[in-house]
C-alpha positions in Angstrom: -15.9 -46.1 13.1 -16.5 -47.8 16.5 -16.8 -45.0 19.0 -15.7 -47.2 21.9 -12.2 -47.4 20.4 -11.7 -43.8 21.3 -12.6 -44.4 25.0 -9.9 -45.5 27.4 -10.9 -47.2 30.6 -9.0 -46.1 33.7 -7.9 -49.3 35.3 -11.4 -50.5 34.6 -13.1 -48.7 37.5 -16.9 -48.3 37.1 -18.3 -45.1 35.6 -14.9 -43.9 34.5 -13.2 -43.2 31.1 -11.0 -40.9 29.0 -11.7 -39.7 25.5 -10.1 -37.4 22.9 -12.8 -35.4 21.3 -14.0 -32.3 19.6 -16.2 -30.0 21.8 -17.9 -26.7 20.9 -15.9 -23.9 22.5 -19.1 -22.3 23.9 -19.8 -25.5 25.9 -16.6 -25.1 28.0 -17.4 -23.1 31.1 -13.9 -22.2 32.2 -11.6 -20.8 29.6 -8.5 -21.7 31.6 -9.2 -25.4 30.9 -8.7 -24.9 27.2 -6.0 -22.3 26.9 -3.9 -23.3 23.9 -6.4 -25.7 22.5 -6.7 -26.0 18.7 -10.0 -24.5 17.5 -11.3 -25.2 14.0 -13.3 -23.0 11.8 -16.6 -24.5 13.1 -15.7 -23.5 16.7 -14.8 -27.1 17.7 -11.9 -27.6 20.2 -9.6 -30.6 20.4 -9.5 -31.7 24.0 -9.2 -34.7 26.2 -12.0 -35.3 28.8 -11.5 -37.7 31.7 -14.2 -38.8 34.2 -14.3 -41.0 37.3 -17.3 -42.1 39.4 -19.7 -40.4 36.9 -18.1 -36.9 37.1 -15.6 -35.0 34.9 -12.2 -34.9 36.6 -10.1 -33.4 33.9 -10.3 -31.3 30.7 -7.0 -30.9 28.9 -6.0 -29.4 25.6 -4.8 -31.4 22.6 -2.2 -29.0 21.1 -1.1 -31.1 18.1 -3.0 -29.8 15.1 -2.2 -32.8 13.0 -4.1 -35.2 15.4 -7.6 -34.0 15.2 -10.1 -36.2 17.1 -12.7 -38.0 15.0 -15.7 -37.7 17.4 -17.8 -34.8 18.7 -18.7 -34.8 22.4 -22.0 -33.1 23.4 -23.9 -33.1 26.7 -27.1 -35.2 26.8 -29.9 -32.9 25.7 -33.0 -31.5 27.5 -36.2 -31.5 25.4 -38.2 -28.3 26.4 -41.5 -29.1 24.8 -43.0 -32.5 24.0 -46.3 -34.4 24.1 -45.4 -37.9 25.1 -49.0 -38.8 25.8 -50.2 -38.4 22.2 -46.9 -39.3 20.4 -47.2 -42.1 17.8 -51.0 -41.7 17.5 -51.0 -40.7 13.9 -52.1 -44.0 12.5 -55.2 -43.9 14.8 -56.0 -40.1 14.3 -54.3 -38.8 11.2 -54.6 -35.3 9.9 -54.0 -35.5 6.1 -55.0 -31.8 5.5 -52.4 -30.7 7.9 -54.4 -27.7 9.3 -54.5 -26.5 12.9 -58.3 -27.1 13.2 -58.2 -30.6 11.7 -55.3 -31.4 14.1 -57.3 -30.2 17.1 -60.4 -32.1 16.1 -58.4 -35.3 15.6 -56.6 -34.8 18.9 -59.9 -34.5 20.8 -61.3 -37.6 19.1 -58.2 -39.6 20.0 -58.1 -38.3 23.6 -61.7 -39.4 24.2 -60.9 -43.0 23.1 -57.4 -43.3 24.6 -56.9 -46.4 26.8 -54.5 -46.8 29.7 -52.6 -49.4 27.7 -52.2 -47.1 24.7 -51.1 -44.3 26.8 -48.5 -46.5 28.6 -47.1 -47.8 25.3 -46.8 -44.3 23.8 -45.0 -42.9 26.8 -42.7 -45.9 27.1 -41.8 -45.8 23.4 -41.2 -42.0 23.6 -38.8 -42.4 26.6 -37.0 -45.4 25.1 -36.3 -43.4 21.9 -35.3 -40.3 23.9 -32.9 -42.2 26.0 -31.0 -44.0 23.2 -31.0 -40.8 21.1 -29.3 -38.8 23.9 -32.0 -37.0 25.8 -31.7 -36.7 29.6 -34.7 -34.5 30.4 -38.2 -33.8 28.9 -40.8 -31.2 29.7 -44.0 -32.8 28.3 -47.5 -31.2 28.1 -50.2 -33.7 29.1 -53.8 -33.4 27.9 -55.7 -33.1 31.3 -59.2 -31.9 30.5 -61.3 -35.1 30.3 -62.7 -37.8 32.5 -59.5 -39.8 32.3 -57.3 -37.0 33.4 -56.6 -38.2 37.0 -56.1 -41.7 35.7 -53.5 -40.4 33.2 -51.7 -38.4 35.8 -51.4 -41.5 38.1 -50.0 -43.4 35.2 -47.4 -40.8 34.1 -46.3 -40.2 37.7 -45.6 -43.9 38.1 -43.7 -43.9 34.9 -41.7 -40.9 36.1 -40.6 -42.8 39.2 -39.5 -45.7 37.2 -37.4 -43.6 34.8 -36.0 -41.1 37.3 -32.4 -42.5 37.0 -32.5 -42.4 33.2 -34.6 -39.4 32.0 -35.8 -36.5 34.2 -39.5 -35.8 33.5 -41.4 -32.6 34.1 -45.1 -32.3 33.2 -47.4 -29.5 32.2 -51.1 -29.9 32.7 -52.6 -28.9 29.3 -56.3 -27.7 29.7 -58.6 -25.0 28.4 -57.6 -21.8 30.1 -60.9 -21.2 32.0 -60.6 -24.7 33.5 -58.3 -23.3 36.2 -61.2 -21.3 37.6 -63.3 -24.4 38.3 -63.2 -26.5 41.5 -61.8 -29.4 39.5 -59.2 -27.1 38.1 -58.1 -25.9 41.5 -57.8 -29.5 42.8 -55.7 -30.5 39.8 -53.5 -27.4 40.2 -52.8 -28.3 43.8 -51.7 -31.8 42.7 -49.6 -30.4 39.9 -47.9 -27.9 42.1 -47.2 -30.4 44.8 -45.2 -32.5 42.3 -43.1 -29.6 41.0 -44.9 -29.6 37.7 -46.5 -26.7 35.7 -49.9 -25.3 34.9 -50.6 -24.9 31.2 -53.2 -23.7 28.7 -53.8 -22.4 25.2 -54.2 -18.8 24.0 -54.9 -18.9 20.2 -57.2 -16.7 18.1 -60.0 -16.3 17.8 -60.6 -15.5 21.5 -62.8 -13.2 23.5 -60.4 -10.7 24.9 -62.4 -9.9 28.1 -63.0 -13.5 29.0 -59.5 -14.6 28.1 -58.0 -11.7 30.2 -60.0 -12.8 33.2 -59.0 -16.5 32.8 -55.4 -15.6 32.3 -55.4 -13.2 35.3 -56.9 -16.0 37.4 -54.2 -18.5 36.2 -51.4 -16.1 37.2 -52.9 -15.5 40.6 -53.4 -19.2 41.2 -49.9 -20.1 40.0 -48.3 -17.5 42.3 -50.5 -18.7 45.3 -49.2 -22.3 44.7 -45.7 -21.2 43.7 -46.2 -23.2 40.5 -44.6 -22.2 37.2 -46.7 -21.8 34.0 -46.1 -22.9 30.4 -48.6 -21.6 27.8 -49.3 -22.6 24.2 -49.6 -19.0 23.0 -50.1 -17.4 19.5 -49.7 -20.7 17.6 -51.3 -19.0 14.7 -51.0 -17.0 11.5 -53.7 -14.6 12.6 -53.9 -11.8 15.1 -50.1 -11.5 15.5 -49.0 -11.7 19.1 -52.5 -11.2 20.3 -52.1 -13.6 23.2 -48.7 -12.2 24.2 -50.1 -8.7 24.3 -52.9 -9.9 26.6 -50.4 -11.7 28.8 -48.3 -8.6 29.2 -51.4 -6.6 30.1 -52.1 -9.1 32.9 -48.5 -9.0 34.1 -48.8 -5.2 34.3 -51.5 -5.6 36.9 -50.2 -8.4 39.1 -47.2 -9.1 41.2 -45.6 -12.2 39.6 -42.9 -14.3 41.2 -43.2 -17.5 39.1 -41.6 -18.4 35.8 -43.8 -18.1 32.7 -42.9 -19.8 29.4 -44.4 -18.8 26.1 -44.4 -21.8 23.9 -44.7 -21.3 20.1 -45.2 -17.5 20.0 -45.3 -18.1 16.2 -47.4 -15.2 15.1 -45.1 -12.7 16.8 -42.7 -13.1 13.9 -45.4 -11.6 11.6 -45.2 -8.2 13.2 -43.1 -5.3 12.0 -39.6 -5.2 13.4 -40.2 -2.1 15.6 -43.1 -3.8 17.4 -41.2 -7.1 17.7 -38.4 -5.2 19.4 -40.8 -3.3 21.7 -42.6 -6.5 22.8 -39.3 -8.4 23.2 -38.0 -5.8 25.6 -41.2 -5.9 27.6 -40.9 -9.7 27.8 -37.3 -9.5 29.1 -38.4 -7.1 31.8 -41.2 -9.5 32.8 -38.6 -12.4 32.7 -40.7 -14.4 30.3 -39.1 -17.4 28.6 -39.8 -18.7 25.1 -39.8 -22.1 23.5 -39.8 -21.9 19.7 -41.1 -24.9 17.8 -40.1 -24.6 14.1 -41.0 -28.1 13.0 -44.7 -28.3 14.0 -45.2 -24.6 13.1 -43.7 -25.0 9.7 -45.9 -28.0 9.0 -49.2 -26.7 10.5 -49.3 -23.0 10.2 -49.7 -20.6 7.2 -51.5 -23.2 5.1 -53.8 -22.1 2.2 -55.2 -24.5 -0.3 -53.0 -24.7 -3.5 -50.9 -21.8 -2.4 -47.4 -21.7 -0.9 -47.2 -18.8 1.5 -43.8 -17.3 1.6 -44.1 -15.6 4.9 -44.5 -18.2 7.7 -45.3 -17.8 11.4 -42.2 -18.4 13.5 -41.0 -17.0 16.9 -38.5 -14.2 16.1 -35.6 -16.0 17.9 -32.8 -13.6 17.2 -34.8 -10.5 18.1 -35.9 -12.2 21.4 -32.3 -13.2 22.2 -31.1 -9.7 21.5 -33.5 -8.3 24.0 -32.3 -10.7 26.6 -35.1 -13.3 26.5 -34.1 -16.9 26.9 -35.1 -18.9 23.9 -35.1 -22.7 23.6 -36.0 -24.8 20.6 -38.1 -27.9 21.1 -39.3 -30.8 19.1 -43.0 -30.6 20.0 -45.2 -33.3 18.4 -44.1 -36.7 17.2 -46.1 -38.8 14.8 -49.5 -37.4 15.8 -52.3 -35.3 14.3 -50.3 -32.1 14.9 -47.1 -33.3 13.2 -46.6 -36.7 11.4 -42.8 -36.8 11.5 -39.9 -36.6 14.0 -38.5 -39.2 16.5 -37.3 -37.7 19.8 -33.8 -37.2 18.3 -32.1 -34.0 19.3 -29.6 -34.2 16.4 -32.5 -34.6 13.9 -34.2 -31.6 15.6 -31.1 -29.5 15.0 -30.7 -30.6 11.4 -34.3 -29.6 10.5 -34.7 -26.6 12.7 -31.5 -24.8 12.0 -32.3 -24.1 8.3 -35.9 -23.0 9.1 -34.7 -20.6 11.9 -31.3 -19.6 10.3 -29.5 -20.9 13.4 -25.8 -22.0 13.1 -24.2 -24.5 15.5 -20.8 -22.8 15.4 -22.4 -19.6 16.9 -23.1 -19.4 20.6 -26.6 -18.1 20.2 -27.3 -20.7 17.5 -26.3 -23.6 19.7 -27.7 -22.3 23.1 -31.4 -22.9 22.2 -30.6 -26.7 22.0 -28.2 -27.0 24.9 -27.9 -24.9 28.0 -31.0 -22.8 27.6 -33.4 -25.8 27.7 -31.5 -27.2 30.7 -32.0 -23.8 32.5 -35.7 -23.8 31.5 -36.2 -27.2 33.2 -34.2 -26.1 36.3 -31.8 -29.0 35.9 -28.9 -29.3 38.3 -26.5 -29.3 35.4 -26.8 -26.7 32.6 -24.8 -28.8 30.1 -21.6 -26.7 30.2 -18.4 -28.8 30.7 -16.2 -28.2 33.6 -14.4 -30.3 36.3 -17.1 -31.8 38.5 -19.9 -31.7 35.9 -21.8 -35.0 35.3 -20.4 -37.5 32.7 -23.7 -37.4 30.7 -22.6 -37.3 27.1 -23.3 -38.1 23.5 -20.3 -39.2 21.4 -20.9 -38.6 17.7 -18.9 -40.4 15.0 -18.1 -37.2 13.2 -15.4 -34.5 13.0 -17.5 -31.5 11.8 -20.9 -29.9 12.4 -21.7 -30.1 8.7 -21.2 -33.9 8.7 -23.0 -34.3 12.0 -26.1 -32.5 10.7 -26.0 -34.1 7.3 -25.1 -37.7 7.7 -26.8 -38.8 11.0 -23.6 -40.2 12.5 -23.4 -43.2 14.8 -23.6 -42.3 18.4 -22.8 -43.6 21.9 -24.7 -42.3 24.9 -22.9 -42.1 28.2 -25.2 -41.9 31.3 -23.6 -41.2 34.7 -20.2 -42.2 33.4 -21.3 -45.5 31.8 -22.1 -46.4 28.2 -25.7 -47.1 27.5 -24.8 -50.5 26.0 -26.8 -53.6 25.5 -26.1 -54.9 29.1 -27.4 -51.6 30.5 -30.5 -51.9 28.3 -31.2 -55.4 29.5 -30.6 -54.5 33.2 -33.1 -51.6 33.0 -35.6 -53.5 30.8 -35.2 -50.9 28.0 -36.2 -52.1 24.5 
């Protein structure tokens, strides 16, 4: 089906249109807008959405049950955890064993040889795919620990400026944790903070508890001094369950913290007993920690043992964290690199593969939120992705009439950016290919 047949122009003004669609009920902010709307068993409402000048002007119910729309409308997505600097480097630095240590070794070798042209091509390819697949914002961790770090930051900042009208970019400086104590680390931190980006690092076993505690304490102090948020790769492991998280909570018990701290991965926490998971989750909620679960890379990389299939796999305990009041997003993480050889910056693909792993359901509010409004909140976007009058006309139209079909058949899609279809003329105008 041609999706554009379902879109009516309104006297042909720019950035305007009208569409009859299915929309998840939990994505409608104001219940008054959908009183009387027909809701199916998958939680999809039949409504008409109208927009002018790039903003939603009307949300109306479609009350005739016999005329169910044939498209699903979703907000453009926010990707909460990516690595656009190393994406598509698998052919150069593969990791056929699939282990964490082999991935790290291949990553370091590739980073030392990475040219400016290669970096530019990877980032541009990542953003082109993200845009046409329906992503409006990306938080990407950037390897920043080598001699080319400043060059790389100059490059990605220039790319951010060129893409600012199409995809919002937020960066995390990914370095060894103790780097932030050095003079070079403090200079980089000032630069990162001045651009509204984040400080990052890795806490994964085995680690020296005293040394890591000191480095982590220094990072939290530095981040608060600069008013700069933090996003940590933490407990990406099948060993020492939640060892890094426990250390972080000890640090936060000793300092006054006013910045946002994100715990990315948090995989090994899921290996703890339920009572301890609940205890730690409640402490995290009190400390206002946020979580990004990364099921795809974790399922590929962790819990490996030669010629054995381990039945208990490391994965952030999403439901237990949500129950405690912790915001949890689900991210795509690595794309075609030594850490994960698959994926393609496609949010629908991410949902299709992640939901069975994490037992998330799109017709449940807490099953859909990790892919929609929670990542938008994490990135502090102006729009959280909930539909209401006045919200941006930044949509994905999917040629499907059910969640099951959507997540099974990879339906055709149209992306609407600021009220306009991302069509061939727009691609040509913006030099997107």
